[in-house]
C-alpha positions in Angstrom: 60.2 115.8 116.3 56.5 116.4 116.5 56.4 119.4 118.8 58.6 121.3 116.3 56.0 121.1 113.5 52.9 120.9 115.7 53.2 124.2 117.5 49.5 124.4 118.2 49.7 121.0 119.8 46.7 119.8 117.8 48.0 116.4 117.2 48.3 117.0 113.4 50.8 118.5 111.0 49.9 120.8 108.0 51.5 120.2 104.7 53.2 123.6 104.7 54.8 123.0 108.2 55.8 119.5 107.3 57.5 120.6 104.1 59.7 123.2 105.8 60.7 120.5 108.4 61.3 117.6 106.0 63.5 119.7 103.7 66.0 119.7 106.5 66.5 116.0 105.8 68.6 117.0 102.8 66.5 114.7 100.5 65.5 116.0 97.1 62.0 117.4 96.5 61.2 114.4 94.3 61.9 112.0 97.2 60.1 114.2 99.8 57.0 114.4 97.5 56.9 110.6 97.3 57.3 110.3 101.1 54.4 112.8 101.6 52.2 110.9 99.2 52.7 107.7 101.0 52.3 109.2 104.5 49.2 111.3 103.7 47.0 108.3 103.1 43.7 110.2 102.7 45.1 113.0 100.6 43.9 115.8 102.9 47.2 117.6 103.2 47.4 117.0 106.9 49.3 114.3 108.8 48.1 112.9 112.1 50.7 111.6 114.7 50.8 108.1 113.1 51.1 109.4 109.6 53.8 111.8 110.7 55.7 108.9 112.2 55.4 107.0 108.9 56.9 110.1 107.1 59.9 110.1 109.5 60.4 106.4 109.0 60.4 106.9 105.2 62.9 109.7 105.6 65.2 107.4 107.5 64.8 104.7 104.9 65.7 107.1 102.1 68.7 108.4 104.0 70.0 104.9 104.3 69.6 103.9 100.7 66.4 101.9 101.1 63.4 102.1 98.8 60.8 104.8 99.7 57.9 102.4 100.0 55.6 101.1 102.7 57.4 97.8 102.5 60.5 99.4 103.9 58.7 100.6 107.1 59.5 97.5 109.1 63.2 97.4 108.2 65.7 98.4 110.9 67.1 101.8 110.2 68.8 104.5 112.3 66.6 107.5 113.3 66.2 110.2 110.5 68.8 113.0 110.4 67.9 116.7 110.1 70.2 119.7 109.8 69.1 122.5 112.2 71.4 124.4 114.4 68.5 125.7 116.6 67.6 122.4 118.2 69.8 120.1 120.3 67.6 117.2 119.1 68.7 117.5 115.5 72.1 117.0 114.0 73.6 120.3 113.3 76.4 121.0 110.9 78.6 122.3 113.7 78.0 119.2 116.0 79.4 117.0 113.2 82.6 118.9 112.9 84.4 116.7 115.4 83.6 113.5 113.5 86.5 111.7 111.9 86.3 111.8 108.1 85.1 108.5 106.7 87.7 108.6 104.0 90.9 107.1 105.3 94.3 108.7 104.7 95.7 105.8 102.6 92.6 105.8 100.4 92.7 109.6 100.0 96.2 109.3 98.6 95.0 106.9 95.9 92.0 109.2 95.1 94.3 112.2 94.9 96.5 110.4 92.4 93.4 109.8 90.1 92.3 113.4 90.6 95.7 114.7 89.5 95.7 112.4 86.5 92.6 114.1 85.2 94.3 117.4 84.7 92.2 119.6 87.2 92.0 123.3 86.4 92.5 125.6 89.4 92.1 122.6 91.6 88.7 121.6 90.1 87.5 118.9 87.8 84.5 119.6 85.5 81.6 117.1 85.2 82.9 116.1 81.8 86.2 115.0 83.2 84.7 113.0 86.1 82.0 111.4 84.0 84.2 108.8 82.3 85.8 107.8 85.6 82.3 107.2 87.1 81.1 105.3 84.0 84.3 103.1 84.2 82.9 101.6 87.4 80.0 100.0 85.4 77.6 101.0 88.1 74.0 101.9 87.1 73.6 105.4 85.8 71.0 106.3 88.5 73.5 105.3 91.2 76.3 107.3 89.5 73.9 110.3 89.3 73.4 110.1 93.1 77.1 109.8 93.7 77.6 113.0 91.6 74.8 114.8 93.5 76.2 113.9 96.9 79.8 114.6 96.1 79.3 118.1 94.5 78.7 119.5 98.0 78.9 123.2 97.1 76.7 122.6 94.0 79.0 124.4 91.6 79.1 121.6 88.9 82.7 120.9 89.6 84.6 118.6 92.1 87.5 119.8 94.1 90.1 117.3 95.6 87.9 116.6 98.7 84.7 116.3 96.8 86.3 113.9 94.3 87.5 111.7 97.2 83.9 111.6 98.4 82.7 110.5 94.9 85.4 107.7 94.8 84.5 106.6 98.3 80.9 106.3 97.4 81.7 104.4 94.1 83.9 101.9 96.0 81.1 101.4 98.6 78.6 100.8 95.7 81.1 98.2 94.1 81.1 96.4 97.5 77.3 96.3 97.4 76.9 99.0 100.0 73.9 101.1 99.4 74.6 104.7 98.3 72.8 107.0 100.8 70.1 109.5 99.6 71.8 112.3 101.6 75.4 112.6 102.5 76.2 111.2 106.0 77.8 113.7 108.4 81.0 111.6 108.6 81.5 111.8 104.9 81.4 115.6 104.6 85.0 116.7 104.2 86.4 118.6 107.2 87.0 121.5 105.0 83.3 121.8 104.2 81.8 121.2 107.6 79.4 124.0 108.2 75.5 124.1 108.1 74.8 123.1 104.5 72.1 124.6 102.4 69.3 122.2 101.5 70.2 120.7 98.1 67.8 121.3 95.3 67.2 119.0 92.4 70.4 118.5 90.4 70.8 117.0 87.0 72.2 113.5 87.1 75.5 113.1 85.4 76.4 116.4 83.7 76.0 116.2 80.0 79.0 116.9 77.8 78.8 120.4 76.2 81.8 119.9 74.0 83.6 117.1 72.2 87.1 118.5 72.4 87.8 116.6 75.7 86.7 113.2 74.3 90.3 112.7 72.9 92.1 113.2 76.2 93.6 110.1 77.8 91.3 108.5 80.3 92.3 106.3 83.3 92.4 102.6 82.5 89.0 100.9 82.7 90.1 98.8 85.7 91.0 101.8 87.9 87.6 101.6 89.7 87.1 97.9 89.4 90.0 97.0 91.6 88.5 96.1 94.9 90.1 97.8 97.9 88.8 96.9 101.4 86.9 99.9 102.7 85.2 100.1 106.1 82.7 102.8 106.9 
Protein backbone atom coordinates (compact mmCIF):
# COMPACT_ATOMS: atom_id res chain seq x y z
CA UNK A 1 0.00 0.00 0.00
CA UNK A 2 2.85 2.40 0.79
CA UNK A 3 3.87 3.27 -2.82
CA UNK A 4 0.32 4.49 -3.47
CA UNK A 5 0.57 7.21 -0.82
CA UNK A 6 4.32 7.80 -0.88
CA UNK A 7 4.67 8.86 -4.49
CA UNK A 8 7.91 10.69 -3.80
CA UNK A 9 9.36 7.50 -2.28
CA UNK A 10 10.54 9.47 0.72
CA UNK A 11 9.62 6.79 3.22
CA UNK A 12 6.97 8.96 4.84
CA UNK A 13 3.30 9.77 4.33
CA UNK A 14 1.75 13.22 4.70
CA UNK A 15 -1.55 13.62 6.52
CA UNK A 16 -3.29 14.92 3.39
CA UNK A 17 -2.18 11.93 1.28
CA UNK A 18 -3.00 9.44 4.01
CA UNK A 19 -6.48 10.92 4.55
CA UNK A 20 -7.45 10.41 0.90
CA UNK A 21 -6.16 6.85 0.97
CA UNK A 22 -7.62 5.84 4.35
CA UNK A 23 -11.08 7.14 3.40
CA UNK A 24 -11.23 4.29 0.87
CA UNK A 25 -11.48 1.93 3.83
CA UNK A 26 -15.15 2.92 4.20
CA UNK A 27 -14.67 3.78 7.89
CA UNK A 28 -16.23 6.93 9.35
CA UNK A 29 -14.18 10.10 9.79
CA UNK A 30 -14.47 9.68 13.56
CA UNK A 31 -12.83 6.24 13.46
CA UNK A 32 -10.19 7.36 10.94
CA UNK A 33 -9.32 10.35 13.14
CA UNK A 34 -8.76 8.03 16.09
CA UNK A 35 -6.60 5.75 13.93
CA UNK A 36 -4.49 8.71 12.78
CA UNK A 37 -4.01 9.98 16.34
CA UNK A 38 -2.77 6.57 17.48
CA UNK A 39 -0.45 6.10 14.49
CA UNK A 40 1.00 9.65 14.43
CA UNK A 41 2.79 9.17 17.76
CA UNK A 42 4.76 12.42 17.66
CA UNK A 43 1.88 14.54 16.35
CA UNK A 44 3.83 15.94 13.39
CA UNK A 45 1.18 15.13 10.78
CA UNK A 46 3.55 12.74 9.01
CA UNK A 47 3.74 8.94 9.24
CA UNK A 48 6.94 6.97 8.70
CA UNK A 49 6.79 3.42 7.35
CA UNK A 50 6.32 1.86 10.78
CA UNK A 51 3.59 4.33 11.75
CA UNK A 52 1.82 3.81 8.43
CA UNK A 53 1.91 0.07 9.06
CA UNK A 54 0.29 0.71 12.46
CA UNK A 55 -2.45 2.76 10.75
CA UNK A 56 -3.17 -0.09 8.31
CA UNK A 57 -3.35 -2.61 11.17
CA UNK A 58 -5.80 -0.38 13.02
CA UNK A 59 -7.95 -0.03 9.88
CA UNK A 60 -8.06 -3.84 9.66
CA UNK A 61 -9.02 -4.04 13.35
CA UNK A 62 -11.85 -1.52 12.88
CA UNK A 63 -13.16 -3.32 9.79
CA UNK A 64 -13.35 -6.55 11.76
CA UNK A 65 -15.20 -5.12 14.74
CA UNK A 66 -12.20 -4.87 17.09
CA UNK A 67 -11.41 -1.89 19.27
CA UNK A 68 -9.31 0.82 17.65
CA UNK A 69 -6.51 0.74 20.23
CA UNK A 70 -2.85 -0.19 20.42
CA UNK A 71 -3.91 -3.28 22.38
CA UNK A 72 -5.52 -4.66 19.20
CA UNK A 73 -2.35 -4.47 17.09
CA UNK A 74 -1.18 -7.97 17.97
CA UNK A 75 -4.54 -9.63 17.36
CA UNK A 76 -4.88 -11.76 14.21
CA UNK A 77 -6.96 -9.93 11.62
CA UNK A 78 -7.31 -10.19 7.81
CA UNK A 79 -5.56 -7.49 5.74
CA UNK A 80 -7.37 -4.14 5.51
CA UNK A 81 -9.81 -3.70 2.63
CA UNK A 82 -9.97 -0.59 0.45
CA UNK A 83 -12.30 0.32 -2.41
CA UNK A 84 -10.40 1.51 -5.45
CA UNK A 85 -11.03 0.41 -9.01
CA UNK A 86 -7.70 1.71 -10.29
CA UNK A 87 -5.47 -0.74 -8.45
CA UNK A 88 -5.41 -4.54 -8.69
CA UNK A 89 -4.03 -4.63 -5.15
CA UNK A 90 -7.18 -3.21 -3.64
CA UNK A 91 -10.63 -4.69 -3.47
CA UNK A 92 -12.78 -2.98 -6.05
CA UNK A 93 -16.54 -2.90 -6.16
CA UNK A 94 -16.58 -4.75 -9.47
CA UNK A 95 -14.24 -7.50 -8.30
CA UNK A 96 -16.65 -8.40 -5.52
CA UNK A 97 -19.64 -8.74 -7.86
CA UNK A 98 -19.05 -12.48 -8.24
CA UNK A 99 -19.10 -13.19 -4.50
CA UNK A 100 -22.14 -15.14 -3.30
CA UNK A 101 -24.37 -13.06 -1.06
CA UNK A 102 -23.82 -13.88 2.61
CA UNK A 103 -27.60 -13.80 3.23
CA UNK A 104 -28.91 -17.30 2.56
CA UNK A 105 -32.09 -17.81 0.57
CA UNK A 106 -34.01 -19.46 3.41
CA UNK A 107 -33.10 -16.58 5.76
CA UNK A 108 -34.01 -14.00 3.11
CA UNK A 109 -37.54 -15.46 2.99
CA UNK A 110 -37.90 -14.90 6.75
CA UNK A 111 -36.50 -11.36 6.55
CA UNK A 112 -38.84 -10.55 3.65
CA UNK A 113 -41.83 -11.68 5.74
CA UNK A 114 -40.82 -9.27 8.54
CA UNK A 115 -40.23 -6.52 5.96
CA UNK A 116 -43.73 -6.96 4.49
CA UNK A 117 -45.32 -7.00 7.96
CA UNK A 118 -44.00 -3.47 8.57
CA UNK A 119 -46.11 -1.98 5.75
CA UNK A 120 -43.38 -0.67 3.42
CA UNK A 121 -44.27 2.32 1.23
CA UNK A 122 -43.08 2.03 -2.38
CA UNK A 123 -40.88 -0.88 -1.31
CA UNK A 124 -39.12 1.18 1.40
CA UNK A 125 -39.23 1.26 5.19
CA UNK A 126 -38.52 4.50 7.04
CA UNK A 127 -36.18 4.59 10.00
CA UNK A 128 -39.16 5.02 12.32
CA UNK A 129 -40.58 1.67 11.19
CA UNK A 130 -37.27 -0.19 11.40
CA UNK A 131 -36.28 1.27 14.77
CA UNK A 132 -38.72 -0.78 16.93
CA UNK A 133 -37.59 -4.00 15.22
CA UNK A 134 -33.94 -3.20 15.96
CA UNK A 135 -34.73 -2.26 19.56
CA UNK A 136 -36.62 -5.54 20.04
CA UNK A 137 -33.30 -7.35 19.71
CA UNK A 138 -32.21 -5.82 23.05
CA UNK A 139 -28.77 -5.14 21.55
CA UNK A 140 -26.84 -2.05 22.74
CA UNK A 141 -27.88 1.16 20.99
CA UNK A 142 -24.37 1.79 19.64
CA UNK A 143 -24.39 -1.63 17.96
CA UNK A 144 -27.85 -0.99 16.50
CA UNK A 145 -26.65 2.38 15.24
CA UNK A 146 -23.83 0.66 13.38
CA UNK A 147 -26.28 -1.93 11.97
CA UNK A 148 -28.43 0.91 10.61
CA UNK A 149 -25.42 2.74 9.17
CA UNK A 150 -24.14 -0.38 7.39
CA UNK A 151 -27.50 -1.52 6.05
CA UNK A 152 -28.61 1.87 4.65
CA UNK A 153 -26.24 1.35 1.76
CA UNK A 154 -27.53 4.16 -0.47
CA UNK A 155 -27.72 6.59 2.49
CA UNK A 156 -31.31 7.65 1.83
CA UNK A 157 -32.57 7.15 5.39
CA UNK A 158 -34.78 4.27 4.21
CA UNK A 159 -34.27 0.51 3.84
CA UNK A 160 -35.43 -1.43 0.82
CA UNK A 161 -36.01 -5.20 0.90
CA UNK A 162 -32.33 -6.09 0.37
CA UNK A 163 -31.01 -3.47 2.79
CA UNK A 164 -33.46 -4.70 5.44
CA UNK A 165 -32.13 -8.25 4.95
CA UNK A 166 -28.61 -6.93 5.59
CA UNK A 167 -29.83 -5.28 8.80
CA UNK A 168 -31.50 -8.50 10.00
CA UNK A 169 -28.41 -10.54 9.12
CA UNK A 170 -26.19 -8.23 11.17
CA UNK A 171 -28.64 -8.29 14.10
CA UNK A 172 -28.68 -12.09 14.15
CA UNK A 173 -24.87 -12.14 13.97
CA UNK A 174 -24.70 -9.77 16.94
CA UNK A 175 -27.17 -11.96 18.88
CA UNK A 176 -24.81 -14.88 18.24
CA UNK A 177 -21.97 -12.78 19.71
CA UNK A 178 -20.40 -12.15 16.30
CA UNK A 179 -18.81 -8.68 16.11
CA UNK A 180 -20.63 -6.21 13.87
CA UNK A 181 -18.00 -4.93 11.39
CA UNK A 182 -17.12 -1.24 11.10
CA UNK A 183 -17.58 -1.35 7.33
CA UNK A 184 -19.81 -3.61 5.25
CA UNK A 185 -17.95 -6.73 4.01
CA UNK A 186 -18.09 -7.20 0.23
CA UNK A 187 -19.97 -10.50 0.60
CA UNK A 188 -22.77 -8.75 2.50
CA UNK A 189 -23.41 -6.09 -0.14
CA UNK A 190 -26.62 -7.18 -1.93
CA UNK A 191 -25.97 -8.21 -5.55
CA UNK A 192 -28.43 -5.51 -6.62
CA UNK A 193 -26.16 -2.84 -5.14
CA UNK A 194 -22.74 -4.07 -6.13
CA UNK A 195 -20.96 -1.18 -7.72
CA UNK A 196 -18.14 1.03 -6.43
CA UNK A 197 -19.70 2.61 -3.37
CA UNK A 198 -19.20 6.17 -2.32
CA UNK A 199 -17.32 6.67 0.91
CA UNK A 200 -19.90 6.79 3.70
CA UNK A 201 -19.94 9.99 5.70
CA UNK A 202 -20.96 10.31 9.30
CA UNK A 203 -24.58 9.28 9.67
CA UNK A 204 -26.84 9.73 12.68
CA UNK A 205 -27.28 6.59 14.71
CA UNK A 206 -30.83 5.30 14.89
CA UNK A 207 -33.04 7.86 13.15
CA UNK A 208 -35.08 9.83 15.64
CA UNK A 209 -38.84 9.72 15.32
CA UNK A 210 -40.25 12.87 13.78
CA UNK A 211 -43.88 12.01 14.42
CA UNK A 212 -45.88 10.05 16.93
CA UNK A 213 -48.63 8.95 14.58
CA UNK A 214 -46.81 5.69 13.83
CA UNK A 215 -46.36 4.74 17.46
CA UNK A 216 -49.80 3.13 17.56
CA UNK A 217 -49.21 0.78 14.64
CA UNK A 218 -48.90 -2.90 15.40
CA UNK A 219 -45.30 -3.94 15.90
CA UNK A 220 -43.77 -7.39 15.45
CA UNK A 221 -43.74 -9.52 18.61
CA UNK A 222 -40.81 -8.87 20.89
CA UNK A 223 -39.46 -12.37 20.32
CA UNK A 224 -39.18 -11.96 16.56
CA UNK A 225 -35.49 -11.14 16.78
CA UNK A 226 -34.69 -13.13 19.88
CA UNK A 227 -35.32 -16.48 18.19
CA UNK A 228 -31.93 -17.94 17.47
CA UNK A 229 -31.48 -19.22 13.96
CA UNK A 230 -28.19 -20.84 13.01
CA UNK A 231 -26.37 -18.47 10.71
CA UNK A 232 -23.00 -19.10 9.18
CA UNK A 233 -21.01 -16.38 7.55
